[in-house]
C-alpha atoms as one frame of an Amber mdcrd trajectory, in Angstrom:
protein
  -0.005  -0.291  -0.044   1.125   3.630  -0.780   2.325   5.827   2.513   0.730
   8.693   0.842  -1.548  10.183   3.340  -4.827  10.704   2.096  -7.067  14.045
   2.888  -9.707  13.174   5.231 -13.468  13.874   4.131 -16.278  15.356   5.820
 -20.187  15.080   4.792 -22.014  18.211   5.230 -25.738  18.501   4.340 -26.986
  21.842   2.629 -30.584  22.963   2.182 -32.181  25.158  -0.406 -35.331  25.700
   1.346 -37.923  27.302  -0.801 -41.364  29.212   0.065 -43.731  31.576  -1.817
 -44.865  34.694   0.046 -46.833  37.521  -1.905 -45.918  36.386  -5.195 -42.078
  36.258  -4.387 -40.004  32.891  -4.170 -37.998  33.026  -0.892 -35.111  31.209
   0.235 -34.439  30.139   3.937 -30.691  31.785   4.599 -28.554  31.781   7.712
 -25.911  34.246   8.082 -22.466  33.268   9.122 -19.942  34.702  11.265 -18.207
  36.326   8.364 -21.438  38.178   7.669 -22.290  36.677   4.428 -25.640  34.796
   3.855 -25.787  31.188   3.360 -27.896  28.263   3.051 -28.748  26.375   6.081
 -25.862  23.713   6.683 -24.995  21.087   8.838 -22.713  17.831   9.450 -23.804
  14.280   8.756 -23.389  12.487  12.006 -23.394   8.657  11.018 -24.194   8.009
  14.478 -27.071   9.886  15.088 -28.447  10.151  11.598 -29.400   6.839  10.029
 -29.797   8.760   6.665 -28.607  11.608   4.863 -32.553  12.873   4.809 -33.135
  12.259   8.420 -30.020  14.455   9.287 -31.001  17.299   7.084 -34.667  17.315
   8.540 -33.410  16.881  12.321 -31.049  19.949  12.061 -33.097  22.141  10.194
 -35.661  21.532  12.690 -33.306  22.175  15.641 -31.713  25.430  14.223 -34.483
  26.840  12.442 -37.320  25.545  14.312 -38.949  24.565  10.518 -40.214  20.753
   9.780 -39.318  20.422   6.148 -42.269  18.687   3.988 -41.010  17.804   0.700
 -37.150  16.970   0.293 -35.399  15.440  -2.682 -31.812  15.354  -3.025 -30.174
  17.585  -5.876 -26.315  16.791  -6.151 -23.297  16.141  -4.336 -20.802  19.260
  -4.371 -17.298  18.348  -3.823 -15.240  20.938  -5.509 -11.787  21.843  -3.870
 -11.763  25.676  -3.269 -15.227  26.380  -3.006 -15.467  25.513   0.432 -12.115
  25.410   1.667 -10.341  28.474   2.500  -6.722  29.347   1.285  -4.084  27.613
   3.097  -6.308  25.054   4.482  -5.107  21.586   5.579  -7.836  20.108   6.964
 -10.537  17.683   6.219 -12.365  18.241   2.626 -15.664  19.138   3.189 -18.287
  17.716   0.548 -21.641  18.746   0.577 -24.914  17.043  -0.329 -27.238  19.602
  -1.623 -31.137  19.212  -1.226 -34.153  20.921  -2.538 -36.827  21.479   0.377
 -40.240  22.982  -0.487 -42.477  24.525   2.458 -45.288  26.971   3.222 -44.555
  30.414   4.706 -43.915  30.308   8.436 -45.700  32.565  10.583 -43.935  34.197
  13.479 -40.034  34.392  14.078 -37.829  31.381  12.971 -36.225  29.726  15.806
 -33.810  32.184  17.950 -33.519  34.197  14.845 -30.890  31.886  13.400 -32.454
  31.966   9.844 -34.693  34.350   7.670 -36.074  33.745   4.485 -34.740  36.050
   1.678 -36.047  36.755  -2.136 -34.258  34.482  -4.477 -33.885  37.091  -6.866
 -31.857  38.963  -4.946 -29.220  36.063  -5.297 -29.983  35.938  -9.147 -31.367
  39.154 -10.402 -30.836  38.340 -14.072 -33.285  35.576 -13.779 -36.432  37.536
 -13.269 -38.105  37.958 -16.295 -42.004  38.510 -14.976 -42.199  42.070 -15.782
 -39.519  42.868 -18.692 -35.866  41.432 -19.234 -33.717  42.474 -16.449 -31.747
  45.630 -17.229 -28.638  44.196 -15.439 -28.239  41.712 -18.567 -27.816  44.335
 -21.275 -25.937  47.020 -18.955 -23.676  44.783 -16.894 -23.525  41.126 -18.147
 -23.655  40.961 -21.843 -20.627  43.694 -22.426 -18.557  41.964 -20.075 -19.269
  38.255 -21.178 -18.698  39.668 -24.891 -15.432  41.090 -23.717 -14.485  37.700
 -22.112 -15.507  35.662 -24.917 -13.372  37.610 -27.883 -10.293  36.970 -25.573
 -10.594  33.293 -26.162  -7.738  31.438 -27.736  -8.254  29.029 -30.649  -6.492
  26.226 -28.163  -9.989  26.028 -26.146 -11.144  22.312 -25.218 -14.670  23.303
 -24.755 -17.277  21.578 -27.273 -18.772  25.007 -27.214 -16.695  28.238 -27.711
 -17.483  31.245 -25.584 -19.202  32.973 -27.899 -21.760  30.171 -28.312 -22.184
  29.581 -24.826 -23.100  33.377 -24.001 -25.534  33.359 -27.246 -27.071  30.214
 -25.915 -27.481  30.542 -22.187 -28.406  34.500 -22.444 -30.816  34.094 -25.496
 -28.890  36.428 -27.673 -29.186  36.672 -31.570 -32.513  34.756 -31.840 -31.738
  32.319 -29.278 -34.709  31.715 -26.838 -34.245  32.295 -23.270 -34.500  29.269
 -21.391 -35.347  29.554 -17.759 -34.081  26.209 -16.796 -30.184  27.263 -17.799
 -29.666  28.923 -14.139 -26.796  26.751 -13.152 -25.325  27.133 -16.633 -25.658
  31.013 -16.588 -24.081  31.140 -13.062 -21.091  29.002 -14.048 -20.504  31.066
 -17.028 -20.474  34.101 -14.900 -18.067  32.273 -12.298 -15.832  31.098 -15.402
 -15.179  34.566 -16.843 -14.678  35.763 -13.217 -17.215  38.474 -13.072 -19.034
  37.472  -9.633 -17.312  37.672  -6.004 -17.388  33.979  -5.604 -14.545  33.530
  -8.230 -12.504  36.223  -6.679 -12.691  34.924  -3.223 -11.784  31.291  -4.692
  -8.759  32.886  -6.010  -9.776  32.177 -10.018  -7.485  34.012 -12.184  -9.976
  35.719 -14.615 -11.672  37.425 -11.400  -8.423  38.293  -9.948  -7.216  40.076
 -12.936 -10.048  42.695 -12.999  -9.832  45.875 -11.279 -13.512  45.455 -10.235
 -16.408  43.570 -10.468 -19.900  44.596 -11.781 -22.833  44.149  -8.937 -24.125
  40.859 -10.029 -26.648  39.881  -7.091 -25.558  39.548  -3.504 -22.994  36.673
  -3.182 -23.253  33.782  -0.894 -20.824  31.768   1.374 -18.871  28.929   0.224
 -20.262  27.478  -2.781 -24.003  28.042  -1.725 -25.179  30.213  -4.495 -24.100
  27.564  -6.800 -26.284  25.179  -4.806 -29.086  27.616  -4.990 -28.569  27.849
  -8.797 -29.191  23.959  -8.966 -32.015  24.142  -7.076 -33.810  26.789  -8.857
 -33.088  24.935 -12.092 -34.327  21.723 -10.556 -37.422  23.468  -9.592 -38.295
  25.126 -12.939 -37.963  21.981 -14.761 -39.644  19.891 -12.360 -43.084  22.069
 -12.623 -43.586  20.688 -15.927 -43.525  16.999 -15.084 -44.471  16.908 -11.476
 -47.174  18.481  -9.569 -44.580  20.058  -6.844 -45.942  23.630  -7.203 -48.796
  22.715  -4.863 -46.330  21.839  -1.990 -46.079  25.938  -2.070 -49.810  26.716
  -1.901 -52.245  26.484   0.892 -54.851  23.156   0.599 -57.272  25.828  -1.172
 -56.325  28.592  -3.717 -57.509  30.684  -6.284 -56.475  30.119 -10.025 -54.706
  33.661  -9.913 -52.693  32.393  -6.830 -51.590  29.350  -8.631 -50.413  31.149
 -11.758 -48.374  33.819  -9.470 -46.567  30.927  -7.947 -45.863  29.258 -11.404
 -44.591  32.839 -12.588 -42.680  33.436  -9.479 -40.641  30.224  -9.897 -40.382
  30.389 -13.452 -39.439  34.055 -13.623 -41.745  34.160 -16.548 -45.025  36.501
 -17.095 -47.757  34.217 -18.286 -50.890  34.697 -20.748 -54.004  34.218 -18.086
 -56.507  32.665 -20.382 -53.630  30.414 -21.878 -52.493  29.400 -18.403 -56.225
  28.778 -17.436 -56.991  26.471 -20.284 -53.842  24.527 -19.613 -54.788  23.931
 -16.234 -58.369  22.733 -17.273 -56.564  20.311 -19.586 -54.024  19.042 -17.382
 -56.792  18.416 -14.586 -54.460  18.955 -11.890 -57.143  21.014  -9.774 -60.661
  20.867  -8.952 -63.090  23.180  -7.625 -64.102  23.276  -3.925 -67.391  24.892
  -4.334 -66.571  27.948  -1.950 -65.669  31.367  -3.177 -63.105  33.430  -1.823
 -63.591  37.132  -0.570 -60.196  37.965   0.189 -59.412  38.409  -3.473 -59.463
  42.623  -3.241 -62.045  42.437  -5.743 -64.783  40.222  -7.012 -64.987  36.693
  -5.218 -62.919  34.035  -6.877 -63.431  30.092  -6.908 -61.393  28.141  -4.571
 -59.634  25.036  -5.871 -57.600  22.024  -4.522 -54.958  19.568  -6.055 -56.521
  16.772  -7.446 -54.731  13.814  -6.151 -56.050  11.390  -8.526 -53.863  13.027
 -11.159 -51.163  10.883  -9.795 -52.630   7.556 -10.666 -54.004   8.659 -13.898
 -50.644   9.701 -15.825 -46.896   9.483 -14.932 -45.894  12.716 -15.455 -48.426
  15.196 -14.256 -47.411  19.043 -14.367 -47.493  22.333 -15.899 -45.872  22.582
 -19.259 -46.154  26.232 -19.417 -45.350  28.660 -22.233 -44.335  32.192 -21.638
 -45.225  35.278 -23.465 -41.541  36.186 -24.296
C-alpha cells in the first residue's frame, strides 16, 4: 500500500428551502460569522443520523424551528476551493445539496438563526416576469462579450465562449431557457464576474480591477447550490405537481398562476394558463368562493390527487409570452 496520506473528508448537508409569499419566491438563509448569507448547513453524523435526509430534517428543525415537508436530493458538491479557505490543510468538505419546499412560516424562526430572503436578490438576471432584467444588457452581456473575444483557439470546450454566451443568455435569436440557471451562473463564475470567483482565487476574477454588482454573493459554494435548486424546481414544474407543495390546501387560479410565475421567472398569459390548468386536470373546484382577493369573489380550488394515478408525469408545461 502507498504511504501517501489521504486527505480526510467530512460530509455536510446543505438545504435550499423554498417558500412563496406575496408572489415572491423566498429562500431560507442563515448568516455566518463572516457576515455572508448562506444556505442552512450542518454536518452529517453517522451515529445520530440513520440517513442523510433524516439528518437534514433533524438539524433544520433544531436550528430554524422548521419542519420540512417535500425534500429531494440535488447533487453532491465536492469541488476543492469552493469550500476550503486559502491554506487549509484540514478535512475536505463534501456537501450533499437538497431542495426542500415549504409554506410560509408564521412568526419568527427559531432564535432568529435564519430568515427568508427573495431568491432573485442572489440571481437578479433570472426574473423576467415584468421585462428582461436591465442588468443583462447593462452589465452582463458587455463583460461576457469582451471575455468571449479573448478566447484562444486552443480551447478544449465543445462550445466556444461566444456560443455559450449566446445560448445561455438568449442572444441573436436564441430563446431564453429559464431552466439554464446553473449554466448562466457557471458562465459568470468562469468569466470571473462574480465575487465567489474572486474569493476562490480564480485568475479571471483576480485580473479584474472591479466586478459588476451581479447579485448578492453567498458563503462557500452556496450560490451554486441555490442555482442548481432553482433549475431543478423550474424543470420539475413541467412534469411533477410540486407547485402545490408551496400553496395552501385551497387557492384561487390567480394564486396558482402567480406561484408558477414566481418560480419560473416568466410572465404567463392568463387565459392560456387557465386553459392549460383545465386541460391537465390538476385541480378541482371546492365549491367555495374566496372574498379575500381584493375584488370580485374568486372560486377556490384544490389539488386533484387522483391525477397521480392517471398519468406518470402530471405537471404544468407552461409557455411564456416571450
